[in-house]
N, C-alpha and C positions, 0 to 999 in steps of 0.2 A: 768771687774769691772764695777759696775753700776755708772752712772754719775748723777750729779745733774739734768741734763736735763731729763734723764729717770725717775727720782723720781718725777718730776713735774706731771707725769701722775697720781700720787696718792695724789696730793694736791687738797683740796676742797671737799674731800669726807666727807659727814655729819657724825658727831659723833652720834652713837646710842648705848645706854647702852645695854649690853649683846651681841650685834651682830656686832658692829663696834666701839669698844673703842680702847684705846691705845694698848692693847695687841693684838687685832685682826689686827690692822694696822701693828704692828711690824711683825707678822707672815706672813701677806700678802706681805709686803716688802721683806721679806726673800725669799718667793716663787717667786714673780714676778720680782724682781730686781737682785737677787743673785742665783736663781735656787736651793734654799735650802729648804727642807721640814722639818719644825719644827712643830711637832704635839702638839696640845693642850692636856695635859695629863689627863684631867678630863671631864666627861660627862656634868657636871653642870658648869654654869658660873654665879656668883652672880650679882645682879643688882646694889647694892650700891657701890659707889667708894671705901670706906674704906674696904669693903669685897673683892672687886676685887683686891685691892692693897695687902691685906693680902695673898690672893691666889697667886698672882704674886710672892711675896716675898718667899712663901713656895716652889714654883716649879722652880724658876730661877736657883738654884744650880744644878738641875738635867738636865738642858737644855743648860747651858752656864757656863763658868768659868770667874772669874774676871781676868783682865789683870795683869800680874806680874809686879813688879817694873821695870821700864825702858822699858817695852814692848810697842811698838808704836801702837796706835789705827789704825784700818783699816776700810775701807768702809764696811758696813754691820754689824759691831759690834753693840751690844745692849747698849744703854745708859740708865742707871737706875738712877732715881732721887728720892729724898725725896721732897714732896710738902706739903704745909700747915704748921701747927705748933701745938705744944702742943698735946692735945688729938686727934687732927684732922690731924696729920701727916700721910701721906700715900705714897705709891710708885707709880711711873709713869715710863713708858718705851717709848723709841724712837729708831730710827735706824740712825746710824752715816753714813754720806756721806762726802766725801772730795772734795773740789773744790778750785782751785787757792790758795792752801796753807791754806785754812780755813776749820774748822770742822763745818758741818751743821747737823741738826737733823730733821728727818721726824717724826712728832708725832701728836697726837690729844688728846683732852680732852673735857669734858662737857663745861668747861669755854671757850675754843676756839670755840666750835660749829662745827668745821670741821678740817680736817688734814691740817697741814702747814709745810713748810720748814723754819727753823729758825737757825741762827748762834748759835752754842753751847755756845759761850761766852755771848750771850744775854739772855740765859735762866734764870740766876739768877735774872734778872730784873722782870721776871714773877713769882718770888717766888719759883723757882725750885733749889734745892741744889743737886749737883752731889753726888750720892752715889757711883757710879763706872761705869766703862765701861767693858763690858763682851764680850767674844768671844764665839760664838755658838759652841757646841760640835759636 
């Protein structure tokens, strides 16, 4: 199981639209921290955040399943959030890590500017609303 310390190697990576956004970081974390190859299912990757989010929402179901009621989250699960509000609501993804009884998330965004590790409980303070936690297929 990957540790928070191992995930620190992926902290501080610059956010770059199309090549190093939240989706790319989630896939990289799966590969480097959990030895899981999750393939990007499409040749194109949109530039604008709302288009990236729509694409993420359309493909997540073919790559991961939502946790069932009562199913405990595990390190490596995908955390899917709703961000923004109104017309500008979009999806955002991160990777769950567990440390000392707390849930942490590795994620990145244009607003953050680089990848960070953040306590899952603190994410609502940044305007992120949990949509669900997903287990990779």
